[in-house]
ZAMARGU-4260 file (C-alpha; in steps of 0.2 Angstrom, whole numbers, plus 5000, padded with zeros to 4 digits):
<rodrens>
0) 4753/5226/5005 | 4772/5222/5003 | 4782/5233/4992 | 4796/5226/4979 | 4810/5231/4991
5) 4802/5221/5006 | 4799/5206/4996 | 4816/5207/4988 | 4823/5208/5006 | 4813/5192/5011
10) 4819/5182/4997 | 4837/5186/5001 | 4836/5182/5019 | 4826/5165/5015 | 4840/5161/5003
15) 4854/5165/5016 | 4845/5153/5028 | 4843/5140/5016 | 4862/5140/5011 | 4867/5142/5030
20) 4856/5126/5034 | 4863/5117/5019 | 4881/5120/5024 | 4878/5112/5041 | 4869/5097/5034
25) 4878/5080/5034 | 4870/5066/5024 | 4864/5052/5034 | 4870/5035/5029 | 4857/5021/5030
30) 4861/5003/5030 | 4854/4986/5026 | 4849/4984/5044 | 4843/4998/5056 | 4854/4993/5070
35) 4871/4986/5061 | 4884/4993/5049 | 4894/4978/5043 | 4912/4980/5037 | 4909/4975/5020
40) 4895/4988/5018 | 4907/5001/5025 | 4920/4996/5012 | 4908/4997/4997 | 4903/5014/5003
45) 4922/5019/5004 | 4927/5013/4987 | 4912/5021/4978 | 4910/5037/4988 | 4926/5042/4996
50) 4936/5057/4986 | 4952/5048/4989 | 4944/5032/4980 | 4938/5043/4965 | 4955/5052/4964
55) 4963/5034/4962 | 4951/5030/4949 | 4958/5046/4940 | 4974/5035/4938 | 4966/5025/4924
60) 4964/5040/4913 | 4980/5046/4918 | 4989/5031/4912 | 4980/5032/4896 | 4986/5050/4894
65) 5004/5045/4897 | 5004/5031/4883 | 4994/5043/4871 | 5008/5057/4873 | 5022/5044/4869
70) 5013/5038/4854 | 5011/5055/4848 | 5029/5056/4844 | 5025/5043/4829 | 5011/5054/4822
75) 5012/5059/4804 | 5019/5076/4801 | 5014/5087/4787 | 5025/5102/4781 | 5023/5115/4767
80) 5034/5129/4762 | 5032/5143/4749 | 5044/5156/4744 | 5044/5168/4729 | 5055/5183/4724
85) 5049/5197/4711 | 5060/5212/4707 | 5059/5224/4692 | 5046/5213/4683 | 5057/5198/4684
90) 5052/5182/4693 | 5069/5177/4701 | 5062/5162/4708 | 5046/5153/4716 | 5047/5138/4727
95) 5034/5127/4733 | 5037/5111/4742 | 5026/5099/4753 | 5032/5085/4763 | 5022/5071/4773
100) 5033/5061/4786 | 5027/5045/4794 | 5038/5038/4807 | 5036/5019/4811 | 5039/5008/4826
105) 5053/5000/4816 | 5064/5016/4816 | 5061/5019/4797 | 5053/5035/4792 | 5042/5035/4776
110) 5044/5052/4768 | 5034/5058/4753 | 5031/5075/4745 | 5028/5086/4731 | 5039/5101/4724
115) 5036/5114/4711 | 5049/5127/4707 | 5051/5141/4693 | 5060/5156/4689 | 5073/5165/4678
120) 5087/5164/4691 | 5082/5147/4699 | 5096/5136/4704 | 5097/5122/4691 | 5097/5108/4704
125) 5079/5115/4709 | 5071/5115/4692 | 5055/5105/4689 | 5043/5105/4675 | 5027/5114/4675
130) 5017/5100/4683 | 5029/5098/4698 | 5038/5083/4704 | 5031/5070/4716 | 5043/5060/4728
135) 5040/5045/4740 | 5055/5037/4749 | 5062/5031/4766 | 5075/5036/4779 | 5084/5024/4791
140) 5098/5024/4802 | 5111/5010/4800 | 5121/5012/4815 | 5116/5022/4829 | 5097/5020/4830
145) 5095/5005/4821 | 5091/4994/4836 | 5083/5007/4846 | 5082/5026/4847 | 5075/5039/4860
150) 5058/5039/4851 | 5056/5021/4853 | 5064/5021/4870 | 5052/5034/4876 | 5037/5023/4870
155) 5044/5009/4880 | 5046/5019/4895 | 5029/5026/4893 | 5021/5009/4894 | 5031/5005/4910
160) 5024/5022/4917 | 5008/5017/4912 | 5009/5001/4922 | 5017/5012/4937 | 5002/5023/4937
165) 4991/5008/4938 | 5001/5002/4953 | 5000/5019/4961 | 4981/5018/4960 | 4982/5001/4970
170) 4993/5007/4983 | 4982/5023/4986 | 4967/5011/4988 | 4977/5000/4998 | 4982/5012/5011
175) 4965/5020/5011 | 4956/5004/5015 | 4969/5000/5028 | 4967/5017/5037 | 4948/5016/5036
180) 4947/4998/5042 | 4958/5003/5057 | 4946/5017/5061 | 4932/5004/5060 | 4941/4992/5072
185) 4943/5006/5084 | 4925/5010/5083 | 4921/4991/5087 | 4933/4992/5102 | 4923/5007/5109
190) 4907/5001/5105 | 4909/4984/5113 | 4918/4992/5127 | 4903/5002/5131 | 4891/4987/5130
195) 4902/4978/5143 | 4903/4994/5154 | 4884/4996/5153 | 4883/4977/5159 | 4894/4982/5173
200) 4882/4996/5178 | 4867/4985/5177 | 4876/4971/5188 | 4881/4984/5200 | 4863/4991/5202
205) 4856/4973/5204 | 4869/4971/5219 | 4864/4988/5226 | 4846/4983/5225 | 4849/4966/5234
210) 4858/4975/5247 | 4845/4989/5250 | 4832/4974/5252 | 4843/4965/5264 | 4846/4981/5274
215) 4828/4984/5274 | 4825/4967/5282 | 4839/4970/5294 | 4851/4957/5286 | 4864/4971/5280
220) 4871/4987/5288 | 4870/5004/5282 | 4889/5004/5278 | 4885/4989/5266 | 4872/5001/5256
225) 4885/5015/5256 | 4898/5004/5249 | 4885/4997/5237 | 4881/5014/5231 | 4899/5019/5229
230) 4902/5004/5218 | 4887/5009/5207 | 4894/5027/5205 | 4911/5019/5200 | 4904/5008/5187
235) 4894/5023/5180 | 4910/5034/5180 | 4920/5021/5170 | 4905/5020/5158 | 4904/5038/5156
240) 4923/5039/5153 | 4922/5026/5140 | 4908/5038/5132 | 4922/5050/5127 | 4932/5037/5119
245) 4916/5031/5108 | 4913/5049/5103 | 4931/5050/5097 | 4931/5034/5089 | 4915/5036/5080
250) 4920/5054/5074 | 4936/5047/5067 | 4927/5033/5059 | 4914/5045/5051 | 4929/5054/5042
255) 4929/5039/5030 | 4910/5040/5026 | 4904/5050/5011 | 4888/5050/5002 | 4884/5060/4985
260) 4901/5070/4987 | 4898/5076/5004 | 4903/5070/5021 | 4890/5058/5030 | 4886/5052/5047
265) 4878/5037/5054 | 4861/5037/5061 | 4860/5036/5081 | 4860/5017/5086 | 4870/5010/5072
270) 4882/4998/5079 | 4897/4988/5071 | 4898/4970/5067 | 4907/4959/5080 | 4925/4957/5080
275) 4924/4938/5077 | 4917/4942/5060 | 4933/4944/5051 | 4943/4935/5037 | 4958/4925/5042
280) 4973/4921/5031 | 4979/4904/5033 | 4998/4903/5033 | 4999/4886/5026 | 4991/4890/5010
285) 5000/4908/5008 | 5011/4908/4993 | 5023/4920/5000 | 5035/4922/4986 | 5020/4925/4973
290) 5013/4939/4984 | 5029/4946/4986 | 5033/4947/4968 | 5016/4955/4963 | 5016/4968/4977
295) 5014/4985/4969 | 5029/4992/4979 | 5040/4977/4971 | 5033/4979/4955 | 5037/4998/4955
300) 5055/4995/4959 | 5055/4982/4946 | 5048/4994/4933 | 5061/5007/4939 | 5075/4994/4935
305) 5067/4990/4917 | 5067/5010/4914 | 5086/5011/4918 | 5089/4996/4908 | 5081/5005/4892
310) 5091/5020/4896 | 5107/5010/4897 | 5103/5001/4881 | 5100/5019/4872 | 5116/5025/4879
315) 5125/5010/4871 | 5118/5015/4854 | 5125/5032/4856 | 5143/5025/4856 | 5140/5021/4838
320) 5142/5032/4823 | 5127/5041/4816 | 5125/5034/4798 | 5108/5039/4790 | 5103/5033/4773
325) 5090/5042/4762 | 5082/5034/4746 | 5069/5044/4737 | 5062/5039/4719 | 5056/5054/4709
330) 5040/5054/4699 | 5036/5069/4687 | 5018/5074/4687 | 5019/5074/4667 | 5027/5058/4664
335) 5028/5040/4668 | 5038/5032/4682 | 5057/5030/4678 | 5066/5020/4691 | 5082/5029/4686
340) 5074/5045/4692 | 5079/5046/4711 | 5088/5055/4725 | 5098/5045/4738 | 5112/5050/4751
345) 5121/5046/4766 | 5126/5056/4780 | 5140/5051/4793 | 5144/5060/4810 | 5153/5054/4826
350) 5161/5063/4841 | 5180/5059/4842 | 5182/5057/4861 | 5164/5051/4866 | 5167/5058/4883
355) 5149/5062/4886 | 5143/5047/4878 | 5154/5036/4889 | 5150/5045/4905 | 5130/5044/4901
360) 5132/5024/4899 | 5143/5023/4915 | 5129/5032/4924 | 5115/5022/4917 | 5125/5006/4923
365) 5127/5013/4940 | 5109/5017/4941 | 5104/5000/4935 | 5114/4992/4948 | 5107/5003/4961
370) 5089/4999/4956 | 5093/4980/4956 | 5099/4982/4974 | 5085/4992/4979 | 5073/4979/4972
375) 5082/4965/4980 | 5082/4974/4997 | 5063/4978/4996 | 5059/4960/4993 | 5070/4953/5008
380) 5061/4967/5019 | 5044/4964/5014 | 5045/4945/5015 | 5052/4948/5033 | 5038/4959/5039
385) 5025/4947/5032 | 5033/4932/5041 | 5034/4943/5057 | 5016/4947/5057 | 5010/4929/5053
390) 5020/4924/5069 | 5012/4938/5079 | 4995/4932/5073 | 4999/4915/5080 | 5004/4922/5097
395) 4988/4934/5098 | 4977/4919/5093 | 4984/4909/5108 | 4981/4924/5119 | 4963/4924/5113
400) 4961/4906/5118 | 4969/4909/5135 | 4959/4924/5139 | 4942/4915/5134 | 4946/4902/5146
405) 4951/4915/5160 | 4934/4924/5156 | 4924/4908/5159 | 4933/4906/5176 | 4931/4925/5180
410) 4911/4923/5177 | 4911/4907/5187 | 4920/4915/5202 | 4908/4930/5200 | 4893/4920/5201
415) 4900/4909/5215 | 4904/4924/5224 | 4886/4931/5223 | 4879/4915/5229 | 4890/4916/5244
420) 4885/4934/5247 | 4867/4930/5245 | 4870/4917/5259 | 4879/4930/5270 | 4896/4921/5268
425) 4904/4934/5258 | 4906/4953/5258 | 4901/4966/5246 | 4920/4971/5243 | 4924/4953/5238
430) 4909/4953/5226 | 4914/4969/5219 | 4932/4963/5215 | 4925/4948/5207 | 4914/4959/5195
435) 4928/4971/5192 | 4939/4955/5186 | 4926/4949/5175 | 4922/4966/5167 | 4941/4969/5165
440) 4943/4951/5157 | 4930/4955/5144 | 4937/4972/5139 | 4954/4964/5138 | 4948/4950/5127
445) 4940/4964/5116 | 4956/4973/5115 | 4966/4957/5111 | 4954/4953/5097 | 4955/4971/5091
450) 4974/4969/5091 | 4972/4952/5081 | 4962/4961/5069 | 4974/4976/5067 | 4988/4964/5064
455) 4978/4955/5051 | 4975/4972/5043 | 4993/4976/5042 | 4996/4959/5034 | 4983/4963/5022
460) 4991/4979/5017 | 5008/4971/5016 | 5001/4958/5005 | 4990/4971/4995 | 4976/4959/4997
465) 4961/4971/5001 | 4956/4971/4983 | 4959/4954/4978
</rodrens>
């Protein structure tokens, strides 16, 4: 019979094994088809499962929080104060006051409150009746702060920051999709290169089998079989060498695969879609100016310019005197309203030299000009890069067309050489060279197509068109 200590030890060991095995598990990603993992399926998985995509989604809440914080400066504020003095059986004074201040977007504060004071030595200006005194009034700036003030400027800036945060989200997703798409393209190149090299191995084995049969019939010499064997081995070496590239490309690609908050891997045997199945941007229908204007980086620069323009406008207000007016009707709790019962006042202040204010205004003007220059330069650079990649895509398309024609020729030459070899009119050396040209031509075509796809991805990134 197992005692308690032994059972406890067994449970601990079992849990340790479970934890160890779980830490080495990777989720297996299934696809709609057993043998194909399309680009669209990959992007859907990326946007729904990848941690950076989920991090980008947090920008929505962050943008709302930034605006909520700025609006908090317009929250009503309630204050209350009580003060009492008693000395030698005398109530010197007793003060109670409360105030509610409600800021408005117009720059006018609505102020209301209640005051009740008493005492033998109370200052006459603070005297109220036993029921206390109510007051409701307004406070407003007539010069500095009339058109705008720091509170309203901060709210406008917060709206700009909110937009900038959403633009940052777009850039994060744009960069993530671009990097993941490049990894998918590299996986495609390695996969289809592997299939071509496998085809080369099978062709070499077929030639080798024919040479051995011919040698058995006395039609070929032993040196021909040796040369054929070496060619098969060379083909296998090239294929195995590409296996390393395939493993690296697959591992780099799987870094973008996630499922249920943990890294995922593809089942063995799953392959990507062909390089031909890709989207193409038609330059003739491309509204370049519209793409440039709505690009997140351009909009970020534009928001920066608008932020400095708001600062400049606020600094202009600082050159004006501070003239504040207060108007407060007074209402006794024990009597009816009398319009003659009121408090009002003015306060005026102004620096004599305005050196700080003028320096702040000059600095904001300089920053505004600098931001405008940066915006103009960014537009020119982005427009130039887009035009450059469109031209590169035209060149790459011509390369693909020429290489496809060459590939047809390479295949015809290889098949013709094989017929001549079968009739004894050619050598195995020439046949091998024809096959090498054909295999190399196929691989070159794949690399050109991959280059075209990478250029297209880069163009999509610059156009911020992945999520359109």
